[in-house]
Structure formats: C-alpha cells, structure tokens
N, C-alpha and C positions, 0 to 999 in steps of 0.2 A: 283361323290360323292357330297352330299349336304354340303356347308360350313356351320360350327357351329359357335357359338357366337364368335366375334372377340374381340380383347383387348380394343377396344374403345366403346363397347357395354355398354348401361346402365346396363345390366344385368351382366356384368363381376363380379365375386365373389370378396368379400372384403378379400384381402390377410391377413388381421390381424385376421380374424375369424378362429376358428378351423375347420379343413375339416375332413369329413367322408370318410375314405378310402374305396375303392371298393374292395371286395375279388376276383374280377375277373381280370385276366390279361388285359392289354390295351395297344393299340400303337396307337399314336396320329401323323398325318402328318399336316404339315403347311408350307404355302408359305409366304415370306416376300413380301408385297405389292410393286410392281413397281421396284423391284431389283432382279437380278438373282440368289437368294438364297432359298434353301428350308431346311427344318428341319423335324425330327421325334424324337419322345420320347417315349420309351418303358417302361413299368413297368410289369414284369412278377411276379405274386403272386401265384395264385393257381397252374398254370402251372409250374413253378419253384419248389414250394414244392413237387408236386407230383414226380417230377424227383428225388429229393432227397429221398422221402419216398421210391421209388422202389429200391434205393441202400441200405436202412437200413437193408436188409436181409443179405447183404454181408459186413455188418459193417460199411457202410457209407464212406464219404469221409474226409480225413483230411482237415482242414479248409482252408489250403493254396490251395488246389486242388478245393475245393468248390468254392472258390473266382474266380479261373481261369475259371472254367467250366461255372460258372454263368455268367461271363462276355462274354465268348464266345456265350452263348445261347442268351443273350440280343444282341450281336453283329450280330448273324445270323438273328435274327429277323428283325433288323433294314436293313440289307442289302437285304434280301429276299423281303421286303416291298418296297425297292427302285427300284426294276426291274420288268420288263414285261416278265415273263418266266414261261412256264409251265412245272415245273420240281422242283426237290430237290436242295436247296442250301445246300452244306456240307463244314463245316468250321473245318479243322483238324490242330492240333498242334503236331508236333512230334520232337523228337531229342535224345539226349545221357544223359539226366537225369533220375531220378527215376520216372518221369511219362512218360511212353513209348509213350502214344498216348492219346489225348484228343479230342473228336469229339462232334459237335453240328450240328444237321440236322433239316432244316426247309423247310416244303412244301409250295406250293402256296398259301394255304389257312391259312398259319401260324400256322399249327400243328407242334409241335416240340418234339424233344428228344435228349437226350445228355448223353454221358458217357465217363469216362476216365479209363485207364488202367494203374495201378501203380506196378512197378516191384522193387522198392527200398525204402529206407527209407526216409521219408520227415521231413526235419528239421523243427522246430518251426520257423515261419517267412520267409520261403523260398521264394525268388523272382521268377520271371518269368524264368530268365537264371538258377537258381538253380534248377528249376523243370524240365526244357526241353532243356536247352541250355549251358550245362557246359563247353563245347569246342568249342563253336560258331558253332555246327552242327545242331542246331534246325532250323525247317523250319515252316512256315505257309502256308497251301494249302486252296484255294477256289475251289470247285468243282460245277459246274452247270451240273445236271444230268436230261437230258430231260425225261419227263414221256412217250412220245411216240416217240421213236427213229425211224428215217429213216434207211432203210438197210445200214449198214456200217457206220452209224453216231456215232461218240465217244462223251463222256462227255468233255465239255470244263473245263480246269483246269489251274489255275495260282498259282504259288509259289513264296513267298518271304522269304528271311532269318530273323533271329530274331536279326540281328544287323544292324546297320547304315552303312553310306557311309565310314566311317573310320574304319569299323569292330568293332566298339563299342557294346557292348551287350545293347539291348533294354529291359528295365524292365517294359513296360507298352504296354498291348495289344492294346489300343486304337492308340497308335503311330504305332504299326506294321502294323494295317489294315489301317492307314491314308497313310502309304508308299504304300501299295497294291493298294489303290484307285488311287494314282497319277501314279503308273506304269500301271495298267489296264485300267482305264478310262481318265487319264490325267485331274482329277478333284481334286481341293482343298477340303479337307475333315478334319473337326474337330470332334473326337469321345471321348466321355466322357463315362466310364463305371464303374459299381460297382455291387458288389453282396455280400450277407450275406445268412444267413440260412433262411430268409424269402422272400426276394427281389432280382431279378437279374434286373438291369435298365440299359438304356443307353439313350445318347442324341447325335444325329447326326445332323451336319450343314454342307451343301454342296454347293458348287457353281454349278449352273446348266450348262449343257454342252452348248457350243457355237453352236455346229451343232451336229445332230445325236441324238440317244435316250440315249446313256450313260448307257447301260443296263448290263455291266460286260461281254458281249459276244463279244465285240470287234466291235460292229456295230456303230462305232462313227467316226467323223472326226478326228483323232488322231492330225494331224498337227494343226488344228485350236484350238482345246482345249489344246494342249500343249503350244501354243504361249500364251493362257490366264492365265497359271499357276501363281499364286501370283500377278496378275495385277489387280484384282478386289477390289476396296476399300471398296465396300459395304460387300463383303464377309469377308474382313480383319476385319471390325468393329464388325460385328456380331459375327464372331468366336472368337475374344477376349472377348466378353461378355460371350459366352459360356464357356470359359475357366476359368471364376471365379466360376463356379458351383463347390462346394465341395462334396466329396464322401457322406458324412453324409447327405447333402441336397438331393441329388440324391435318396438315399435310404429312406429317411424319410418323404420327402415332396410330396405331390400331384402334379399331372400334372398343374393344373390351378395355383397354387402357383409358381411353378418353372418357368413357362412361363412368368408369370407376374413379377417376381422378375428380370428375366434376360432381358427380352425384352419389358418392359413397354413403352419405348419410340420407339420401332420399330413395326410400323403396320404389322400385319400379319393375314392371313385368316387361320382358322383351319378347318379340315373336320371331318367328322364323324368318331369315333375311331373304330379301328379293334380289333378283340378279339383272341389273340394267345391262343393256348391250348395245353396239352400234348396229343400226340398220338404216338403210335409205330406201325410200319408197319410190324413187324414180324409176321410169320404164320407157321403153321406146314408144309404147302406146300413149303415155302421158305426154311425151315430148311431141309426138304427132299432133295431139290436140292443141298444145301451145302454138305450134307452127300454123295450124289451121286457123287459129284466132288471130293471127298476123294477116291472113288474107292472101289469096292466090297471087294477087299482082305483086306483092311484097316478096313472096317466096321466089316467083319467076324472076324478079329483078335481082335477087341475090345470086340465083343460079346462072343467070346470064353473065354476072359480073365475076363469079368464082367457079362455077361448074358445079357446085353442090352446096349443101347447107350442113354446118357442122354445129351441133349444140352440145356444151360441156354442162353436166350438173354441178352446181356450185357446192353442193353438200359432200358428194362422194368423188368427184372428179370423172364419172363415167363419161365417155364420148359416144354420141349418136350421130352417125352421117346419114344424109340423105341425098342421093344422086336425083338426075332428073326424073327417072321413072318412078322412085320412092315418093318424091315430092307430089307427083301427078296423083299417085294413088291416096294421098292424104286427103284430097278434097273429094274423093268418092266415098269415104268412110262416114257413116252417119254419127257414130258414137262420139261423145265429147266427154272429157273429164278434165278437172282442174289440174293443171300442171305444177311441177315443183318449180322453184327458182332456178333458172338456168340462164346462160348467157349464149346468144346466137353468135356464130363466128362467121 
C-alpha cells in the first residue's frame, strides 16, 4: 500500500476548519513511526445504514440493540483488516438475555453484514449484560471460516466470557474484545467503539507482535508475546491518548480530525484507505441446502400445512419461496453448502 499524507506534512488539514464527510464507509490503517504500535480507524456510513434499512421491514432494532450491533460490525471490520486470512471473520455474542444472538460477519474484501435475534423485551437503556448476560452466561465468539477448506479442515474459533477475572459483568464490548486479543494473540489492544443510526465507528490501537504474524489463528510465538504484555511504554502512552476519545467525537468527527487531535505529537504513517461495503452471501442454492438438511419429511409436512415453504434471510431480508415442485427438486440435487442464518416460515 502507498503511504498517504502523514501528520507532519504541510498538506495536513487544518483541524479547525469544517470537514466534508464522505458518504462512503472507510477504514484507515496507520503505523506509529519507530515504535511497535499500529492503529486502525473505521467509519461505517452507507454500509451500516444499509444493514439497518434491510431490517426496517421487520420493524427495525431497538436503539440499545442497534448500538450493540453497530459496535460489533465496526469491531469485526477492524479485526478482519488486521489479519491475513482468506475467509470470513464472524463475531457472535450470545447468552441468556432478551437478545438471543447478535452476529457480524466480515469477508476478506471487507464486505460485511450483521443481524440480531431478539426473543424478549428490551428495556430502555439496557446495558450489554442486560441484553445478553443476565446470569453471567453470555459469551463472545470469534470464528475464522476459511474460504477454501482443506479436507477435514475446521473453522478456527475462540470464545471468551462477558465477565472479568473476578466474574464481574463487563458492560463495554471493546473491553470484551481486548480480553479476547490478550487471550488469542497475547497482544495489548485498546478498542474504542460507538454506533448510532447513521454511523458505526471504531478505533483500534495495538502493540505489534514480538514474533510471528499475530493473525488470530494462533500462528505466533505465544511465549514471546505473552512476556511483552503490559511492558511496552510506547504502547501505554499511545493507548492512553486513544482512551481520551469520546463517543460523540468518534461518531461525529472525520478521520483526519480524530487522528490529529489524538496523535498530533506522535509521528505516524497512514496508508490508502479501504472501503468496507454491505453485501450478503445468501442465495437460493444455499437456502435449498438448508432445507435439504431439514429432511424431506419435515419439508413435506410444511407444504401440506401451508402449501409452500418460505425462507427469509435474517441478514438482508431476501425472501425465498419454494412450491411443491421446487421442494421436490431440492432432494434430487447432490450438492450441499453451508447455509446462512435464516428463518423458515
């Protein structure tokens, strides 16, 4: 990637001047010069609004769920952008609250989608624990699903609880994922997340691995990186600066202004921005495979009762309808694929 304008360049924008926001989602990577610290900042605008738009037909999300799902989507984009992996990164939160499951999925090209399943009443102002971790049974799972699996290869998954070392409930998703990065990569990480109805955004600051690639797949020198946890003074200084970023600033300020305000005394090199976008991988073929997995007897009983089978993709809202002839053809098709999360009607 070609480095973009740095903070000490004469063309660096004046932070006092009003900025023109881009309507396009963007993710910026940067390295702090001469120190083992990297950063990324993502602002999801059109892609996040498209996710919310697709949910409108089902009544939309309560604001508390919208905030959680937006933070998850921003975090998923940051984590996918930090690894070298040809496959999907799937961030899931599930537990014993009214939100049964929240999912954000990001592909290697930063195409993304997200959804949440709500089974109970969401109280106004509900916190993370009240949404998914009422009795400390909530979990956060990160799955790396290879695009082209070898025979017998399984997806890699790591799971952490939604509570701390003393079993205290964690109310900040960024803190949950910081714990995950320590467990998975032995890397110090600071993650600031925020979302509303227009923007889902996040800032990630991370100490670079001492050895290995540090790519969430365990291909690192665990001992060397674990020994360095909490020991790098450069990371400590920069993460403290990042911690001063307020939610309102993350949601309302442009990338140039945020980075200048936080790190104007920390020389860093920025790279060409990436462009996250909404995309859904559902298809009629994948839904057919899901129905085939239910078995002919189950599908025949649904058709006998309703006359047809309808499946709605929970990510994008696409509707797939199968009449008796369509359903019969499903069980003569030899190919099988893993289906997307969907609900049978």
